[in-house]
C-alpha positions as CSV (number, residue, x, y, z in Angstrom):
1,M,14.3,-19.0,13.4
2,T,11.4,-18.9,11.0
3,K,9.9,-15.6,10.4
4,T,6.2,-15.2,9.9
5,L,5.1,-12.5,7.6
6,Y,1.5,-11.4,7.4
7,V,0.5,-10.1,4.0
8,F,-2.4,-9.8,1.6
9,S,-2.2,-9.8,-2.3
10,Y,-3.8,-6.4,-2.7
11,S,-1.8,-4.6,0.0
12,V,0.7,-2.0,-1.1
13,W,2.9,-2.1,1.9
14,A,2.8,-5.8,2.3
15,A,4.1,-5.9,-1.3
16,A,7.1,-3.7,-0.2
17,A,7.9,-6.3,2.4
18,E,7.5,-9.2,-0.2
19,L,9.9,-7.4,-2.5
20,A,12.3,-7.2,0.3
21,V,12.1,-10.9,1.0
22,A,12.6,-11.8,-2.7
23,E,15.6,-9.5,-2.9
24,L,17.4,-10.3,0.2
25,G,18.5,-13.9,-0.4
26,Y,16.1,-15.6,2.0
27,K,15.7,-19.4,1.4
28,E,12.6,-21.2,0.9
29,G,11.1,-21.8,4.4
30,D,13.0,-19.0,6.1
31,V,10.0,-16.9,5.8
32,T,6.5,-18.1,6.3
33,F,3.8,-16.1,4.7
34,K,0.3,-15.8,6.2
35,A,-2.4,-14.3,4.1
36,I,-4.8,-11.8,6.0
37,N,-7.7,-10.9,3.8
38,L,-8.2,-7.1,4.1
39,V,-11.2,-7.1,1.9
40,E,-13.1,-9.4,4.4
41,G,-11.7,-7.5,7.3
42,E,-9.5,-10.3,8.7
43,N,-7.1,-7.7,10.1
44,F,-9.9,-6.6,12.4
45,T,-10.3,-9.9,14.2
46,P,-9.5,-9.9,17.9
47,S,-6.9,-12.6,17.2
48,F,-4.9,-10.4,14.7
49,L,-5.3,-7.3,16.8
50,A,-3.7,-9.2,19.6
51,I,-0.8,-9.5,17.4
52,N,-0.9,-5.9,15.8
53,P,-3.2,-3.6,17.7
54,A,-3.2,-1.3,14.7
55,G,-4.5,-4.0,12.5
56,T,-2.2,-3.1,9.6
57,L,0.0,-5.2,7.0
58,P,2.7,-6.0,6.8
59,T,3.3,-7.5,10.2
60,L,6.3,-9.6,11.1
61,E,6.8,-12.1,14.0
62,A,10.5,-13.0,14.3
63,D,12.8,-14.0,17.3
64,G,10.0,-13.3,19.8
65,Q,9.5,-9.8,18.5
66,V,6.6,-8.3,16.6
67,Y,7.1,-5.6,14.0
68,T,3.9,-3.7,13.1
69,S,5.0,-1.0,10.7
70,T,6.3,-1.3,7.2
71,A,9.5,0.5,8.1
72,E,10.0,-1.8,11.1
73,V,9.3,-5.0,9.1
74,I,11.6,-4.1,6.3
75,R,14.4,-3.1,8.6
76,A,14.1,-6.4,10.5
77,L,14.1,-8.3,7.3
78,I,17.3,-6.5,6.2
79,K,19.0,-7.0,9.5
80,D,18.9,-10.8,9.3
81,A,19.2,-11.2,5.5
82,P,21.8,-13.1,3.7
83,V,22.2,-10.4,1.1
84,K,23.3,-7.0,2.4
85,V,21.8,-3.8,0.9
86,K,22.1,-0.1,1.4
87,D,20.3,1.2,4.5
88,G,17.4,3.6,4.0
89,S,17.0,7.2,4.5
90,A,14.3,9.9,4.8
91,I,13.2,8.9,1.3
92,S,11.2,6.0,2.8
93,E,9.5,8.3,5.2
94,T,8.6,10.7,2.5
95,F,6.3,8.1,0.6
96,H,4.5,7.2,3.9
97,Q,3.3,10.8,4.4
98,D,-0.4,11.2,4.4
99,K,-0.3,13.5,1.3
100,Y,1.1,10.7,-0.8
101,D,-0.9,7.8,0.8
102,P,-1.3,5.2,-1.9
103,N,-4.3,3.7,0.0
104,F,-6.2,6.9,-0.4
105,A,-5.1,7.3,-3.9
106,L,-7.1,4.0,-4.4
107,I,-10.4,5.5,-3.2
108,L,-10.0,9.1,-4.2
109,T,-12.9,10.5,-6.3
110,R,-13.0,14.0,-7.7
111,N,-16.5,14.0,-9.3
112,D,-19.9,12.1,-9.5
113,A,-18.7,10.0,-12.5
114,E,-15.7,8.7,-10.6
115,L,-17.8,8.2,-7.5
116,T,-20.3,6.1,-9.4
117,A,-17.6,4.0,-11.1
118,K,-15.6,3.4,-7.9
119,N,-18.7,2.5,-5.7
120,A,-19.4,-0.2,-8.4
121,G,-15.8,-1.5,-8.3
122,L,-13.2,-2.6,-5.9
123,P,-13.2,0.5,-3.7
124,G,-17.0,0.3,-3.0
125,L,-16.8,-3.5,-2.3
126,F,-13.7,-2.9,0.0
127,L,-15.4,-0.4,2.1
128,S,-18.8,-2.2,2.4
129,K,-17.1,-5.6,3.2
130,R,-14.9,-4.0,5.9
131,L,-17.8,-2.3,7.5
132,E,-19.8,-5.5,7.6
133,A,-16.8,-7.2,9.2
134,L,-16.4,-4.4,11.7
135,E,-20.1,-4.6,12.7
136,K,-19.9,-8.4,13.2
137,L,-16.6,-8.6,14.9
138,S,-17.3,-5.7,17.4
139,M,-20.0,-7.9,18.9
140,D,-17.6,-10.6,19.7
141,P,-17.0,-10.8,23.5
142,Q,-13.3,-10.9,22.8
143,A,-13.4,-7.6,21.0
144,E,-14.2,-5.7,24.2
145,A,-10.6,-5.0,24.7
146,Y,-10.6,-3.2,21.3
147,K,-13.8,-1.3,21.6
148,A,-12.1,2.1,20.9
149,F,-10.5,0.8,17.8
150,Y,-13.8,-0.6,16.4
151,E,-15.7,2.5,17.2
152,D,-13.2,4.6,15.4
153,K,-13.0,2.3,12.4
154,K,-16.7,2.0,12.1
155,T,-17.1,5.8,12.2
156,N,-14.4,6.4,9.4
157,I,-15.4,3.6,7.1
158,G,-18.9,4.2,7.6
159,G,-18.7,7.8,6.7
160,M,-16.7,7.1,3.6
161,L,-19.1,4.4,2.6
162,A,-22.1,6.7,2.9
163,I,-20.4,9.1,0.5
164,F,-19.8,6.4,-2.0
165,Q,-23.5,5.3,-1.7
166,G,-24.8,8.7,-2.0
167,K,-26.2,8.7,1.6
168,A,-24.0,11.5,2.8
169,P,-24.9,15.2,2.9
170,E,-23.9,17.3,-0.1
171,E,-21.2,19.2,1.9
172,S,-19.7,15.9,3.0
173,K,-19.4,14.8,-0.7
174,A,-18.0,18.2,-1.8
175,H,-15.4,18.1,0.9
176,F,-14.4,14.5,-0.2
177,F,-14.1,15.7,-3.8
178,A,-11.9,18.6,-2.8
179,Q,-9.7,16.3,-0.6
180,S,-9.4,13.9,-3.4
181,Q,-8.4,16.6,-5.9
182,A,-5.6,17.7,-3.5
183,H,-4.4,14.2,-3.0
184,F,-4.4,13.6,-6.7
185,D,-2.3,16.7,-7.2
186,S,0.2,15.7,-4.4
187,V,0.6,12.3,-5.9
188,K,1.2,13.9,-9.3
189,S,3.9,16.2,-7.8
190,A,5.6,13.1,-6.4
191,W,5.9,11.5,-9.7
192,F,7.0,14.7,-11.7
193,E,8.9,16.8,-9.1
194,V,9.9,14.8,-6.0
195,L,11.0,11.4,-7.7
196,P,13.2,13.1,-10.3
197,G,15.2,14.8,-7.6
198,I,15.9,11.6,-5.6
199,L,16.2,8.9,-8.2
200,P,19.6,8.1,-9.9
201,D,19.9,8.3,-13.7
202,S,20.0,4.5,-13.8
203,G,19.6,1.5,-11.4
204,F,18.2,2.0,-7.8
205,I,18.5,4.3,-4.9
206,G,20.4,1.6,-3.2
207,G,22.9,1.2,-6.1
208,E,23.0,-1.8,-8.4
209,L,20.8,-3.6,-6.1
210,P,17.5,-2.3,-4.7
211,G,18.1,-1.0,-1.2
212,E,15.8,-0.3,1.8
213,D,14.4,2.9,0.2
214,D,13.6,1.1,-3.1
215,F,11.3,-1.5,-1.4
216,H,9.1,1.3,-0.3
217,V,9.4,3.4,-3.4
218,G,8.9,0.5,-5.8
219,A,5.7,-0.7,-4.2
220,W,4.4,3.0,-3.9
221,L,5.0,3.5,-7.7
222,T,3.4,0.2,-8.5
223,R,0.3,0.9,-6.4
224,V,-0.3,4.5,-7.9
225,A,0.1,3.2,-11.4
226,A,-2.6,0.6,-10.5
227,T,-4.9,3.3,-9.2
228,I,-4.9,5.2,-12.4
229,G,-5.6,2.3,-14.7
230,A,-2.4,0.5,-15.3
231,K,-2.7,-3.3,-15.8
232,S,0.9,-4.3,-16.5
233,A,4.5,-3.0,-16.5
234,E,4.2,-2.3,-20.2
235,D,1.2,0.0,-20.1
236,A,1.9,1.7,-16.8
237,L,3.8,4.7,-18.0
238,A,1.3,5.4,-20.8
239,A,-1.4,5.2,-18.0
240,V,0.4,7.7,-15.9
241,E,0.9,10.2,-18.9
242,G,-2.8,9.8,-19.7
243,A,-3.9,10.5,-16.1
244,Y,-1.6,13.4,-15.4
245,G,-1.2,14.9,-18.9
246,A,2.6,15.0,-19.1
247,P,5.4,12.7,-20.2
248,V,7.0,10.7,-17.3
249,P,10.4,12.1,-16.4
250,G,13.3,10.2,-17.7
251,R,14.6,9.2,-14.2
252,V,11.2,7.9,-13.3
253,A,10.8,5.9,-16.5
254,A,14.4,4.4,-16.0
255,Y,13.6,3.5,-12.4
256,W,10.3,1.8,-13.4
257,A,12.2,-0.2,-16.1
258,A,14.8,-1.2,-13.6
259,W,12.2,-2.6,-11.2
260,T,9.9,-4.2,-13.5
261,A,12.7,-6.1,-15.1
262,K,13.6,-7.7,-11.7
263,P,12.5,-11.4,-11.0
264,S,11.5,-10.2,-7.6
265,W,9.0,-7.5,-9.0
266,K,7.5,-10.1,-11.5
267,K,7.0,-12.5,-8.6
268,V,5.3,-10.2,-6.3
269,Y,3.0,-8.7,-9.0
270,A,2.5,-11.9,-10.9
271,G,-1.3,-11.6,-10.2
272,G,-1.6,-8.2,-11.4
273,L,-0.6,-4.5,-10.3
274,H,-1.8,-3.5,-6.8
Protein backbone atom coordinates (compact mmCIF):
# COMPACT_ATOMS: atom_id res chain seq x y z
CA MET A 1 0.00 0.00 0.00
CA THR A 2 1.24 3.47 -0.83
CA LYS A 3 2.50 5.47 2.10
CA THR A 4 1.78 9.19 2.43
CA LEU A 5 4.53 11.21 4.06
CA TYR A 6 3.78 14.80 5.06
CA VAL A 7 6.90 16.96 4.84
CA PHE A 8 8.16 20.52 4.37
CA SER A 9 11.38 21.62 2.72
CA TYR A 10 12.58 23.58 5.77
CA SER A 11 11.62 21.04 8.43
CA VAL A 12 14.56 19.43 10.20
CA TRP A 13 12.68 16.31 11.27
CA ALA A 14 10.84 15.90 7.99
CA ALA A 15 14.32 15.83 6.45
CA ALA A 16 15.20 12.91 8.74
CA ALA A 17 12.27 10.94 7.34
CA GLU A 18 13.19 11.94 3.78
CA LEU A 19 16.74 10.69 4.36
CA ALA A 20 15.26 7.41 5.54
CA VAL A 21 13.07 7.03 2.45
CA ALA A 22 16.03 7.76 0.19
CA GLU A 23 18.27 5.23 1.96
CA LEU A 24 15.80 2.40 2.50
CA GLY A 25 15.30 1.32 -1.11
CA TYR A 26 11.75 2.46 -1.68
CA LYS A 27 10.80 2.65 -5.34
CA GLU A 28 9.27 5.64 -7.05
CA GLY A 29 5.60 5.74 -6.06
CA ASP A 30 5.99 3.65 -2.91
CA VAL A 31 5.90 6.84 -0.85
CA THR A 32 3.77 9.84 -1.79
CA PHE A 33 5.09 13.12 -0.43
CA LYS A 34 2.65 15.85 0.57
CA ALA A 35 4.03 19.29 1.38
CA ILE A 36 2.67 21.13 4.41
CA ASN A 37 3.91 24.72 4.46
CA LEU A 38 4.98 25.39 8.04
CA VAL A 39 5.75 29.05 7.38
CA GLU A 40 2.16 29.60 6.23
CA GLY A 41 0.85 27.59 9.17
CA GLU A 42 -0.73 24.84 7.06
CA ASN A 43 0.01 22.38 9.87
CA PHE A 44 -2.49 24.34 11.99
CA THR A 45 -5.47 23.77 9.69
CA PRO A 46 -8.31 21.72 11.21
CA SER A 47 -7.95 19.23 8.35
CA PHE A 48 -4.30 18.54 9.22
CA LEU A 49 -4.96 18.49 12.96
CA ALA A 50 -7.54 15.79 12.26
CA ILE A 51 -4.63 13.70 10.94
CA ASN A 52 -2.05 14.74 13.54
CA PRO A 53 -3.48 16.59 16.58
CA ALA A 54 0.02 17.78 17.47
CA GLY A 55 0.36 19.55 14.12
CA THR A 56 3.94 18.33 13.64
CA LEU A 57 6.06 16.99 10.81
CA PRO A 58 6.90 14.44 9.68
CA THR A 59 3.58 12.61 9.71
CA LEU A 60 3.06 9.29 7.97
CA GLU A 61 -0.13 7.54 6.85
CA ALA A 62 0.44 3.88 6.04
CA ASP A 63 -1.69 0.75 6.06
CA GLY A 64 -4.53 2.46 7.89
CA GLN A 65 -2.23 3.78 10.62
CA VAL A 66 -1.03 7.31 11.32
CA TYR A 67 2.42 7.93 12.75
CA THR A 68 2.86 11.36 14.28
CA SER A 69 6.35 11.56 15.79
CA THR A 70 9.69 11.48 14.03
CA ALA A 71 10.66 8.30 15.85
CA GLU A 72 7.40 6.55 14.95
CA VAL A 73 7.58 7.65 11.32
CA ILE A 74 11.15 6.49 10.78
CA ARG A 75 10.56 3.21 12.59
CA ALA A 76 7.51 2.50 10.41
CA LEU A 77 9.48 3.29 7.27
CA ILE A 78 12.26 0.94 8.36
CA LYS A 79 9.85 -1.87 9.17
CA ASP A 80 8.50 -2.07 5.61
CA ALA A 81 11.66 -1.11 3.75
CA PRO A 82 13.33 -3.21 1.04
CA VAL A 83 16.75 -2.33 2.50
CA LYS A 84 17.30 -3.47 6.07
CA VAL A 85 19.34 -1.26 8.39
CA LYS A 86 20.46 -1.32 12.00
CA ASP A 87 17.77 -0.51 14.55
CA GLY A 88 18.10 2.63 16.61
CA SER A 89 19.06 3.16 20.22
CA ALA A 90 18.86 5.84 22.89
CA ILE A 91 21.10 7.96 20.65
CA SER A 92 18.07 9.04 18.61
CA GLU A 93 16.23 10.08 21.75
CA THR A 94 19.23 12.13 22.88
CA PHE A 95 18.95 14.51 19.95
CA HIS A 96 15.23 15.03 20.52
CA GLN A 97 15.81 16.37 24.03
CA ASP A 98 14.71 19.96 24.57
CA LYS A 99 18.23 21.09 25.41
CA TYR A 100 19.36 20.11 21.91
CA ASP A 101 16.20 21.21 20.08
CA PRO A 102 17.30 22.19 16.55
CA ASN A 103 14.14 24.24 16.04
CA PHE A 104 14.94 26.46 19.00
CA ALA A 105 18.49 26.71 17.66
CA LEU A 106 17.01 28.46 14.63
CA ILE A 107 15.37 31.25 16.64
CA LEU A 108 17.69 31.60 19.64
CA THR A 109 19.05 35.12 20.11
CA ARG A 110 21.61 36.10 22.73
CA ASN A 111 21.79 39.86 22.31
CA ASP A 112 20.11 42.82 20.63
CA ALA A 113 22.18 42.54 17.46
CA GLU A 114 21.12 38.93 16.90
CA LEU A 115 17.54 39.83 17.74
CA THR A 116 17.44 42.58 15.12
CA ALA A 117 18.97 40.33 12.47
CA LYS A 118 16.69 37.40 13.15
CA ASN A 119 13.56 39.53 13.31
CA ALA A 120 14.41 40.81 9.82
CA GLY A 121 15.15 37.31 8.55
CA LEU A 122 13.46 33.90 8.37
CA PRO A 123 12.82 33.50 12.12
CA GLY A 124 10.85 36.75 12.32
CA LEU A 125 8.90 35.95 9.17
CA PHE A 126 8.26 32.42 10.42
CA LEU A 127 6.80 33.60 13.73
CA SER A 128 4.67 36.38 12.26
CA LYS A 129 3.20 34.24 9.48
CA ARG A 130 2.38 31.41 11.86
CA LEU A 131 0.67 33.72 14.34
CA GLU A 132 -1.32 35.24 11.49
CA ALA A 133 -2.41 31.77 10.40
CA LEU A 134 -3.37 30.79 13.94
CA GLU A 135 -5.50 33.91 14.40
CA LYS A 136 -7.33 33.24 11.16
CA LEU A 137 -7.73 29.48 11.52
CA SER A 138 -8.91 29.65 15.13
CA MET A 139 -12.00 31.53 13.90
CA ASP A 140 -12.99 28.68 11.60
CA PRO A 141 -16.07 26.81 12.93
CA GLN A 142 -14.21 23.53 12.34
CA ALA A 143 -11.48 24.72 14.71
CA GLU A 144 -13.71 24.51 17.79
CA ALA A 145 -12.57 20.97 18.53
CA TYR A 146 -8.98 22.22 18.71
CA LYS A 147 -9.62 25.39 20.72
CA ALA A 148 -7.11 24.53 23.47
CA PHE A 149 -4.45 23.80 20.85
CA TYR A 150 -4.96 27.16 19.15
CA GLU A 151 -4.96 29.16 22.36
CA ASP A 152 -1.76 27.51 23.56
CA LYS A 153 0.00 28.09 20.25
CA LYS A 154 -1.15 31.70 20.00
CA THR A 155 0.14 32.40 23.51
CA ASN A 156 3.55 30.81 22.90
CA ILE A 157 4.17 32.16 19.40
CA GLY A 158 2.68 35.55 20.24
CA GLY A 159 4.98 35.90 23.23
CA MET A 160 8.02 34.99 21.16
CA LEU A 161 7.05 37.39 18.40
CA ALA A 162 6.61 40.20 20.93
CA ILE A 163 10.23 39.72 21.98
CA PHE A 164 11.42 39.74 18.37
CA GLN A 165 9.47 42.91 17.61
CA GLY A 166 10.62 44.75 20.73
CA LYS A 167 7.14 44.77 22.29
CA ALA A 168 7.87 42.54 25.28
CA PRO A 169 9.00 43.71 28.74
CA GLU A 170 12.76 43.98 29.22
CA GLU A 171 12.73 41.14 31.74
CA SER A 172 11.13 38.85 29.16
CA LYS A 173 13.81 39.73 26.63
CA ALA A 174 16.57 39.21 29.19
CA HIS A 175 15.13 35.81 30.10
CA PHE A 176 15.02 34.84 26.43
CA PHE A 177 18.64 35.91 25.92
CA ALA A 178 19.71 33.79 28.90
CA GLN A 179 17.66 30.83 27.66
CA SER A 180 19.21 31.23 24.22
CA GLN A 181 22.76 31.30 25.59
CA ALA A 182 22.11 28.15 27.60
CA HIS A 183 20.75 26.43 24.52
CA PHE A 184 23.70 27.58 22.42
CA ASP A 185 26.05 26.10 25.03
CA SER A 186 24.12 22.80 25.10
CA VAL A 187 24.24 22.44 21.33
CA LYS A 188 27.96 23.23 21.38
CA SER A 189 28.48 20.48 23.95
CA ALA A 190 26.62 18.07 21.67
CA TRP A 191 29.03 18.80 18.81
CA PHE A 192 32.21 18.73 20.88
CA GLU A 193 31.48 16.31 23.73
CA VAL A 194 28.43 14.13 23.09
CA LEU A 195 28.94 13.25 19.43
CA PRO A 196 32.62 12.25 19.68
CA GLY A 197 31.61 9.74 22.33
CA ILE A 198 28.99 8.00 20.21
CA LEU A 199 30.24 8.26 16.64
CA PRO A 200 32.51 5.65 15.02
CA ASP A 201 35.92 6.52 13.64
CA SER A 202 34.47 6.20 10.15
CA GLY A 203 31.18 5.39 8.47
CA PHE A 204 27.89 5.54 10.31
CA ILE A 205 26.42 4.63 13.66
CA GLY A 206 24.57 1.91 11.78
CA GLY A 207 27.73 0.57 10.15
CA GLU A 208 28.58 0.89 6.48
CA LEU A 209 25.03 2.07 5.78
CA PRO A 210 23.17 4.72 7.75
CA GLY A 211 20.91 3.15 10.36
CA GLU A 212 17.92 4.39 12.32
CA ASP A 213 20.01 6.59 14.62
CA ASP A 214 21.82 8.13 11.67
CA PHE A 215 18.66 9.52 10.08
CA HIS A 216 17.99 11.52 13.25
CA VAL A 217 21.59 12.60 13.88
CA GLY A 218 22.30 13.47 10.25
CA ALA A 219 19.28 15.77 10.03
CA TRP A 220 20.10 17.32 13.41
CA LEU A 221 23.68 18.10 12.40
CA THR A 222 22.59 19.65 9.13
CA ARG A 223 20.01 21.90 10.78
CA VAL A 224 22.43 23.13 13.42
CA ALA A 225 25.06 23.85 10.79
CA ALA A 226 22.46 25.89 8.90
CA THR A 227 21.50 27.88 12.00
CA ILE A 228 25.06 29.12 12.45
CA GLY A 229 25.48 30.24 8.88
CA ALA A 230 26.54 27.21 6.83
CA LYS A 231 25.32 27.30 3.24
CA SER A 232 26.74 24.06 1.88
CA ALA A 233 28.41 20.81 2.84
CA GLU A 234 31.77 22.37 2.05
CA ASP A 235 31.56 25.39 4.35
CA ALA A 236 29.70 23.79 7.25
CA LEU A 237 32.64 22.75 9.40
CA ALA A 238 34.29 26.15 9.03
CA ALA A 239 31.00 27.77 10.07
CA VAL A 240 30.83 25.53 13.13
CA GLU A 241 34.42 26.32 14.09
CA GLY A 242 33.78 30.03 13.62
CA ALA A 243 30.64 29.98 15.75
CA TYR A 244 31.99 27.83 18.57
CA GLY A 245 35.66 28.85 18.51
CA ALA A 246 37.18 25.36 18.36
CA PRO A 247 38.15 22.77 15.73
CA VAL A 248 35.46 20.23 14.94
CA PRO A 249 36.41 16.85 16.50
CA GLY A 250 37.78 14.32 14.03
CA ARG A 251 34.95 11.83 14.42
CA VAL A 252 32.34 14.52 13.83
CA ALA A 253 34.19 15.78 10.75
CA ALA A 254 34.44 12.22 9.40
CA TYR A 255 30.75 11.61 10.05
CA TRP A 256 29.80 14.84 8.29
CA ALA A 257 31.93 13.83 5.30
CA ALA A 258 30.30 10.39 5.20
CA TRP A 259 26.78 11.82 5.22
CA THR A 260 27.35 14.66 2.79
CA ALA A 261 28.89 12.28 0.23
CA LYS A 262 25.70 10.23 0.13
CA PRO A 263 23.30 10.72 -2.83
CA SER A 264 20.44 10.65 -0.32
CA TRP A 265 21.82 13.65 1.59
CA LYS A 266 22.48 15.55 -1.63
CA LYS A 267 18.91 14.87 -2.76
CA VAL A 268 17.24 15.95 0.47
CA TYR A 269 19.36 19.12 0.76
CA ALA A 270 19.50 19.99 -2.92
CA GLY A 271 17.68 23.25 -2.17
CA GLY A 272 20.05 24.22 0.64
CA LEU A 273 20.80 23.31 4.24
CA HIS A 274 17.88 23.48 6.63
